N, C-alpha and C positions, 0 to 999 in steps of 0.2 A: 504493498498499500503506501503510493508516493504523498509525502507531505507538501503542504505550500513553504516557498521560500520565505525566509524570513523579511520582513518590508527592512528597508535599508532606511534608517531612520534620520540620516542626513538627506537624503533626497526628499521625504517626506517633509521635512524641516522647509528645504527650500520650497518645495511644493504649496505648504500653507503660507508662507512670507509671500510668494508671488500671487498668492490667490488674495490675501488681506489687501496685499498694495494696490492691484490690480480694482478690487472691488472702493479703495479709499481712493484712487484716481477717478473712477466713474462718479464715484457721489461728490468728488469735488468738483467735477464739471455740470453734473445735474444740480447741485444742493449748494454748493459754494465751499469754501475753505473753513468758515466759520459755523455749520450746518451741525447742529448735535449729533447725526449720526456720521458724518465725515469726522469729527474729533473724536468719537467712541470707536472708531475704526483707527484712526491715526494713535491712539491709546494702543486698542488690540496689535498694532503691525510695532509699536515698540515694546511689547511685551515679547510677542514672537521669537524678535532679533535677539534681546536681552535671554529668553530663555534657551534659544540657541547657543548663545556665546556660553553661559552659565554650564549647560552639558557639556561643553568642548573642554571650558577649562577643567570641569571636576573629572572629567575623563583622563584626564592627562596628568594631575595634579596627583603628589601620592599622598596616602591614608593623613586624614586630619585626626588630631585630638579634637575632645568633647571642647577644650576652651578655643580653639581654632575656630569650630565651627560656630560658635556662639557668637565669636565677635564678627566674623562674616554675615550671618544671618540678620543682625543687628544692622547691619548696612540697609537690608531691603527692609526694613520697617521704616514707616512714616515718622519724621520730627516731629515732636508734639511741640 
């Protein structure tokens, strides 16, 4: 029995980013740059790019201690 090939996460990430980018470009064209839908897509695109970068860095980094993980995760929390 043959198994399905494992998807390439990096290709999936690129496809997701391209899709979001295209949707944002179309929204900008038809709704304007300051439209709420366009702004939401801009945030979604930035999040997708950041997630891809974090995944890349984490996969290349040596194992981190709990203290190091805590310091890095604090950077992702909004400042109050």
